[in-house]
C-alpha positions as YAML, in Angstrom:
chain: A
units: angstrom
residues:
- id: 1
  name: UNK
  ca: [40.68, -187.29, 65.53]
- id: 2
  name: UNK
  ca: [40.74, -183.68, 65.71]
- id: 3
  name: UNK
  ca: [38.27, -181.65, 64.37]
- id: 4
  name: UNK
  ca: [38.44, -179.34, 61.06]
- id: 5
  name: UNK
  ca: [38.64, -176.35, 62.87]
- id: 6
  name: UNK
  ca: [40.37, -177.85, 65.04]
- id: 7
  name: UNK
  ca: [43.13, -178.73, 62.78]
- id: 8
  name: UNK
  ca: [43.06, -175.57, 60.41]
- id: 9
  name: UNK
  ca: [43.79, -173.48, 63.31]
- id: 10
  name: UNK
  ca: [46.55, -175.25, 64.77]
- id: 11
  name: UNK
  ca: [48.20, -175.73, 61.39]
- id: 12
  name: UNK
  ca: [47.48, -172.30, 60.83]
- id: 13
  name: UNK
  ca: [49.77, -170.95, 64.21]
- id: 14
  name: UNK
  ca: [52.44, -173.89, 63.34]
- id: 15
  name: UNK
  ca: [52.94, -172.24, 59.81]
- id: 16
  name: UNK
  ca: [52.96, -168.85, 61.37]
- id: 17
  name: UNK
  ca: [53.27, -167.19, 57.63]
- id: 18
  name: UNK
  ca: [51.28, -163.58, 56.79]
- id: 19
  name: UNK
  ca: [49.33, -166.69, 54.75]
- id: 20
  name: UNK
  ca: [48.79, -169.38, 57.07]
- id: 21
  name: UNK
  ca: [45.30, -169.39, 57.66]
- id: 22
  name: UNK
  ca: [45.29, -169.82, 53.10]
- id: 23
  name: UNK
  ca: [48.01, -172.37, 53.46]
- id: 24
  name: UNK
  ca: [46.30, -174.57, 55.92]
- id: 25
  name: UNK
  ca: [42.63, -174.82, 54.33]
- id: 26
  name: UNK
  ca: [44.68, -175.23, 50.72]
- id: 27
  name: UNK
  ca: [46.29, -178.01, 51.63]
- id: 28
  name: UNK
  ca: [43.55, -179.53, 53.55]
- id: 29
  name: UNK
  ca: [41.57, -178.43, 50.56]
- id: 30
  name: UNK
  ca: [43.96, -180.70, 48.62]
- id: 31
  name: UNK
  ca: [43.33, -184.01, 50.86]
- id: 32
  name: UNK
  ca: [39.79, -183.27, 51.04]
- id: 33
  name: UNK
  ca: [39.09, -182.22, 47.98]
- id: 34
  name: UNK
  ca: [36.55, -179.23, 49.25]
- id: 35
  name: UNK
  ca: [36.52, -175.73, 49.75]
- id: 36
  name: UNK
  ca: [36.71, -173.36, 52.15]
- id: 37
  name: UNK
  ca: [33.29, -173.01, 52.29]
- id: 38
  name: UNK
  ca: [32.27, -176.36, 53.33]
- id: 39
  name: UNK
  ca: [34.89, -176.19, 55.93]
- id: 40
  name: UNK
  ca: [33.12, -173.44, 57.13]
- id: 41
  name: UNK
  ca: [29.85, -175.92, 57.01]
- id: 42
  name: UNK
  ca: [31.48, -178.44, 58.84]
- id: 43
  name: UNK
  ca: [34.42, -177.26, 60.77]
- id: 44
  name: UNK
  ca: [32.78, -179.31, 63.89]
- id: 45
  name: UNK
  ca: [33.09, -182.95, 61.42]
- id: 46
  name: UNK
  ca: [36.21, -185.03, 62.57]
- id: 47
  name: UNK
  ca: [38.88, -186.40, 60.16]
- id: 48
  name: UNK
  ca: [39.33, -189.42, 59.52]
- id: 49
  name: UNK
  ca: [42.92, -190.95, 61.02]
- id: 50
  name: UNK
  ca: [44.11, -191.52, 57.08]
- id: 51
  name: UNK
  ca: [43.22, -188.22, 55.92]
- id: 52
  name: UNK
  ca: [44.95, -186.31, 59.76]
- id: 53
  name: UNK
  ca: [47.59, -188.08, 58.08]
- id: 54
  name: UNK
  ca: [48.16, -187.11, 54.85]
- id: 55
  name: UNK
  ca: [47.42, -183.68, 55.37]
- id: 56
  name: UNK
  ca: [49.88, -183.53, 58.02]
- id: 57
  name: UNK
  ca: [53.02, -184.41, 56.42]
- id: 58
  name: UNK
  ca: [52.20, -182.25, 53.49]
- id: 59
  name: UNK
  ca: [52.06, -179.66, 56.82]
- id: 60
  name: UNK
  ca: [55.13, -180.86, 57.81]
- id: 61
  name: UNK
  ca: [56.80, -180.41, 54.27]
- id: 62
  name: UNK
  ca: [55.43, -176.82, 53.75]
- id: 63
  name: UNK
  ca: [56.59, -175.91, 57.15]
- id: 64
  name: UNK
  ca: [59.93, -177.18, 55.28]
- id: 65
  name: UNK
  ca: [59.61, -174.01, 52.71]
- id: 66
  name: UNK
  ca: [57.71, -176.96, 50.16]
- id: 67
  name: UNK
  ca: [54.99, -173.79, 48.11]
- id: 68
  name: UNK
  ca: [51.55, -174.98, 48.39]
- id: 69
  name: UNK
  ca: [50.85, -175.11, 44.80]
- id: 70
  name: UNK
  ca: [53.82, -177.50, 44.10]
- id: 71
  name: UNK
  ca: [51.13, -180.24, 45.57]
- id: 72
  name: UNK
  ca: [48.61, -179.15, 43.14]
- id: 73
  name: UNK
  ca: [50.42, -179.12, 40.39]
- id: 74
  name: UNK
  ca: [52.41, -182.70, 40.69]
- id: 75
  name: UNK
  ca: [48.64, -184.04, 41.16]
- id: 76
  name: UNK
  ca: [47.17, -181.95, 37.78]
- id: 77
  name: UNK
  ca: [50.33, -183.94, 36.15]
- id: 78
  name: UNK
  ca: [50.88, -186.91, 37.40]
- id: 79
  name: UNK
  ca: [46.25, -187.48, 36.63]
- id: 80
  name: UNK
  ca: [47.10, -185.58, 32.76]
- id: 81
  name: UNK
  ca: [50.30, -187.58, 31.94]
- id: 82
  name: UNK
  ca: [50.64, -190.35, 34.60]
- id: 83
  name: UNK
  ca: [53.43, -191.57, 36.88]
- id: 84
  name: UNK
  ca: [56.54, -190.96, 34.28]
- id: 85
  name: UNK
  ca: [56.99, -187.64, 34.79]
- id: 86
  name: UNK
  ca: [59.18, -186.36, 37.09]
- id: 87
  name: UNK
  ca: [59.63, -183.80, 40.06]
- id: 88
  name: UNK
  ca: [63.10, -182.24, 41.40]
- id: 89
  name: UNK
  ca: [62.77, -181.07, 44.71]
- id: 90
  name: UNK
  ca: [61.43, -177.60, 44.29]
- id: 91
  name: UNK
  ca: [63.98, -176.64, 47.65]
- id: 92
  name: UNK
  ca: [66.51, -177.17, 45.30]
- id: 93
  name: UNK
  ca: [66.28, -173.85, 44.55]
- id: 94
  name: UNK
  ca: [66.91, -173.39, 40.86]
- id: 95
  name: UNK
  ca: [62.95, -172.74, 40.22]
- id: 96
  name: UNK
  ca: [62.18, -175.73, 38.68]
- id: 97
  name: UNK
  ca: [58.97, -177.24, 39.72]
- id: 98
  name: UNK
  ca: [57.74, -179.66, 37.50]
- id: 99
  name: UNK
  ca: [58.72, -181.53, 34.65]
- id: 100
  name: UNK
  ca: [56.91, -183.44, 31.92]
- id: 101
  name: UNK
  ca: [58.95, -185.65, 29.36]
- id: 102
  name: UNK
  ca: [62.22, -182.66, 27.56]
- id: 103
  name: UNK
  ca: [59.60, -179.24, 29.73]
- id: 104
  name: UNK
  ca: [60.45, -177.99, 32.33]
- id: 105
  name: UNK
  ca: [57.72, -176.22, 34.49]
- id: 106
  name: UNK
  ca: [59.16, -173.32, 36.08]
- id: 107
  name: UNK
  ca: [57.57, -171.21, 39.69]
- id: 108
  name: UNK
  ca: [57.75, -167.43, 39.38]
...
C-alpha cells in the first residue's frame, strides 16, 4: 500500500498539467471525502487497496481528458435524483456534462 503523500506526488507528476496537484487532491478528496488539510495531517497514512484502486481509476480518466468536476457533478446528481440520471461522455465534445430528465447540464 502507498502513502497518501506518495500517491499525490505520483499522481501530480502523471497528470502533468498546471493544475496537476490540485486535480490530484480533488480526485483523492472525492474518493476519501476529505480535504487538502486532512492530506497534510495524514500524509504518512496508507490508503486501503480498494480506495487506491478507485483513485487510480479516476486518475486514468483525468489523464484521458475527463474534467475533475465531472466526478463531483455525477455524485451530486446521483444523490439528488437517483440512478435514472444519464451522463453523456464529456469527451464527446458537445459541452454536455450531465442530463437529469429533460434538463442538460453544460460545462462552460
